[in-house]
C-alpha positions, 0 to 999 in steps of 0.5 A, spaced: 738 934 957 739 934 950 733 930 949 728 935 953 732 940 949 730 938 942 723 936 945 722 943 947 725 946 940 720 941 937 714 944 941 716 951 940 717 950 932 710 946 933 707 953 936 710 958 932 707 953 926 701 954 929 700 961 930 703 962 923 697 958 920 692 960 925 693 967 922 694 965 915 687 962 915 685 970 917 684 971 924 684 979 922 
């Protein structure tokens, strides 16, 4: 359970960072 939670948190952070960078690249 703890392992899955950590993996999920890592994936969520990765997605957030990817979205942040995507917006920073100028997707407007």
